[in-house]
C-alpha positions in Angstrom: -133.4 68.5 -6.9 -135.5 65.5 -6.2 -138.6 66.1 -4.0 -141.5 63.7 -3.3 -144.9 63.8 -1.5 -146.2 60.8 0.4 -150.0 61.4 1.0 -152.8 58.8 0.8 -155.5 61.2 -0.4 -154.7 61.9 -4.1 -156.6 65.2 -4.4 -154.8 66.5 -1.2 -151.4 65.4 -2.7 -152.1 67.2 -5.9 -153.2 70.3 -4.0 -149.9 70.2 -2.0 -147.9 69.7 -5.2 -149.4 72.8 -6.8 -148.7 74.9 -3.7 -145.1 73.6 -3.4 -144.3 74.1 -7.1 -145.7 77.6 -6.8 -142.9 78.2 -4.3 -140.3 77.1 -6.8 -139.7 73.5 -5.8 -140.6 70.9 -8.5 -142.3 67.7 -7.2 -141.0 64.6 -9.0 -143.1 61.8 -7.5 -146.4 61.3 -5.6 -146.7 58.2 -3.4 -149.9 57.2 -1.7 -149.3 54.2 0.6 -146.7 52.5 2.9 -146.4 49.6 0.5 -146.0 51.8 -2.6 -143.4 54.0 -0.8 -141.3 51.0 0.4 -141.1 49.7 -3.2 -140.2 53.1 -4.5 -137.4 53.7 -2.0 -136.0 50.3 -2.7 -135.7 51.0 -6.4 -135.0 54.7 -6.7 -132.3 57.2 -5.4 -133.5 58.8 -2.2 -134.9 62.3 -2.6 -133.5 65.5 -1.2 -136.9 66.3 0.6 -140.0 64.3 1.5 -143.4 65.9 2.4 -144.7 63.1 4.6 -148.2 62.5 5.9 -148.2 60.4 9.1 -151.5 58.5 8.6 -151.6 56.6 5.3 -154.4 54.3 4.1 -152.4 51.1 4.9 -150.7 52.2 8.2 -148.5 54.8 9.7 -145.8 56.2 7.4 -143.2 55.4 10.0 -143.3 51.8 8.8 -141.5 53.0 5.6 -138.5 53.9 7.7 -138.4 50.4 9.2 -137.8 48.9 5.8 -135.3 51.3 4.4 -132.6 53.6 5.8 -133.8 57.0 4.5 -131.5 60.0 4.9 -133.8 62.5 3.2 -134.9 65.8 4.8 -138.5 65.6 6.0 -141.4 68.1 6.3 -144.3 66.4 8.0 -147.9 67.1 6.9 -150.3 65.9 9.5 -153.7 66.3 11.2 -152.2 65.3 14.6 -152.0 67.8 17.4 -148.8 69.7 18.0 -147.9 68.0 21.2 -147.4 64.7 19.4 -144.8 66.1 17.1 -142.4 67.9 19.5 -140.3 64.8 20.0 -138.9 64.8 16.4 -139.3 68.5 15.5 -135.6 69.1 15.8 -134.7 66.2 13.5 -137.0 67.3 10.7 -137.1 70.5 8.7 -140.6 71.3 10.0 -144.1 70.0 10.4 -147.4 71.4 9.0 -150.7 70.9 10.6 -153.7 70.2 8.3 -155.3 72.1 6.8 -152.0 73.5 5.6 -151.6 77.2 5.8 -149.8 78.6 2.7 -147.7 81.0 4.9 -146.6 78.1 7.1 -145.7 76.1 4.0 -143.6 78.9 2.6 -141.7 79.2 5.8 -141.0 75.4 5.9 -139.8 75.5 2.3 -137.6 78.4 3.0 -136.1 76.5 6.0 -135.3 73.6 3.7 -133.8 75.9 1.0 -131.6 77.5 3.7 -130.4 74.1 5.1 -130.6 72.0 2.0 -129.0 69.1 3.8 -130.2 65.6 4.6 -131.9 65.1 7.9 -130.2 62.9 10.6 -131.4 59.4 11.3 -135.0 59.6 12.5 -135.7 56.1 13.6 -135.5 56.8 17.4 -137.9 59.7 17.0 -140.3 57.6 15.0 -140.5 54.9 17.6 -141.2 57.5 20.3 -144.0 59.1 18.2 -145.5 55.7 17.4 -145.9 55.1 21.2 -147.5 58.5 21.6 -150.0 57.8 18.9 -151.6 54.7 20.4 -154.9 56.4 20.0 -154.6 58.4 16.8 -156.8 61.3 16.2 -159.2 60.7 13.3 -159.2 63.2 10.6 -162.5 65.2 10.5 -164.1 67.2 7.8 -167.0 69.7 7.5 -170.4 68.1 8.3 -172.5 71.2 8.2 -172.5 74.9 7.6 -174.1 77.7 9.7 -175.6 80.4 7.5 -176.6 83.8 8.8 -179.9 85.0 7.4 -180.9 88.3 8.9 -181.3 87.8 12.6 -181.4 84.0 12.3 -179.0 81.2 11.7 -179.7 78.3 9.4 -177.9 75.0 9.6 -177.2 73.2 6.3 -175.9 69.6 6.4 -173.2 68.5 4.0 -175.7 66.0 2.4 -177.8 69.0 1.2 -175.0 70.6 -0.8 -175.2 70.3 -4.6 -172.1 72.5 -5.2 -169.9 75.4 -4.0 -169.1 78.2 -6.5 -167.5 81.6 -6.6 -169.0 84.6 -8.1 -168.3 88.4 -8.0 -165.6 87.8 -5.3 -168.1 85.8 -3.1 -168.3 82.1 -2.3 -171.7 80.4 -2.4 -173.3 77.1 -1.3 -176.0 75.8 -3.7 -178.4 73.2 -2.2 -180.3 70.3 -3.7 -183.5 72.3 -3.2 -182.2 75.0 -5.6 -181.2 77.7 -3.1 -178.0 79.7 -2.8 -176.3 80.9 0.4 -173.3 83.2 0.8 -170.4 81.8 2.8 -167.5 83.4 4.6 -165.2 80.6 3.3 -163.1 80.8 0.1 -163.0 77.9 -2.3 -159.4 77.4 -1.3 -160.4 77.1 2.4 -163.2 74.7 1.5 -160.8 72.4 -0.4 -159.0 71.7 2.9 -162.3 71.4 5.0 -164.2 69.0 2.7 -163.6 65.2 2.5 -161.6 64.8 -0.8 -163.3 61.4 -1.3 -166.7 63.1 -1.7 -165.8 66.6 -3.1 -163.6 67.7 -6.0 -162.7 71.1 -7.3 -163.3 70.8 -11.0 -162.2 74.4 -11.8 -161.3 77.7 -10.2 -165.1 78.4 -9.8 -166.6 75.1 -8.7 -166.3 72.4 -6.1 -168.8 69.6 -6.5 -169.8 66.4 -4.5 -169.7 63.1 -6.3 -173.2 62.2 -5.2 -174.7 65.3 -6.9 -173.4 64.5 -10.4 -176.4 63.8 -12.7 -174.5 63.6 -16.0 -171.0 64.1 -17.5 -170.7 65.2 -21.1 -167.8 65.6 -23.5 -166.9 69.2 -24.0 -164.6 71.2 -26.3 -160.8 71.1 -26.0 -160.7 67.7 -24.3 -162.7 69.1 -21.3 -165.8 67.6 -19.6 -169.1 69.2 -18.7 -170.9 68.2 -15.5 -174.6 68.4 -15.1 -176.1 68.8 -11.7 -179.8 68.3 -10.8 -180.8 71.9 -10.0 -177.8 74.3 -10.6 -178.3 75.9 -14.0 -176.8 79.4 -13.7 -173.5 78.6 -15.4 -171.8 75.7 -17.1 -169.7 73.5 -14.9 -166.6 72.6 -16.9 -163.8 70.4 -15.7 -160.6 72.2 -16.6 -158.5 70.2 -19.1 -155.6 69.9 -16.8 -157.9 68.3 -14.2 -159.7 65.8 -16.4 -157.4 62.9 -15.7 -157.4 63.5 -11.9 -161.2 64.0 -12.0 -161.7 60.6 -13.7 -159.4 59.0 -11.2 -161.4 60.6 -8.4 -164.6 59.2 -9.9 -163.0 55.7 -9.7 
């Protein structure tokens, strides 16, 4: 079975890949732009299924379908409101609103497994949706956190965050002034709420912002160790399987 993901944000694409493969579907290819996707479709057999983000870095993904006659089944992954997707819901396997809920993803995958057929021609639906998206909705990410402290609430701006970490089944925010605050969010939830250009999950325990990295050191077993300005409680180690993607994220 041949399955691809088209998603401009590489960390988000990798996260979706892990979630889909956990459900038993191997991902063969990750594509990140309209131009790259057009070139790929013109030189490769078309896949059985496409996980397709609508807004890519170089335009709407609908442009891909204007250059090649794709017959693949499609599951849309998008930050757009539900109303904008109703026109082509019947012609696709499903659509998933970001941040993607794992239960919704599993249902969409099960629908594909049950049908396992190519989707009909989607060009008319794409034209309709393009007209509906004249004023696209900008993707937004967390800008601040509200922390409960006794009978008071404290606001912490995203610029103050030095890292997020998990410990004893809790999730904590560590600030640049060396303070720790307990959050209601899990690290999995934070991954979908933080801008992937600025934040990266280096391991199961840590999510760090690029701006907070003070130093990166070589570590054992081809891993990397990240040094932050004030966080000293535990070593921040980039998992070996994430080193390549981490370097790519750093640019």
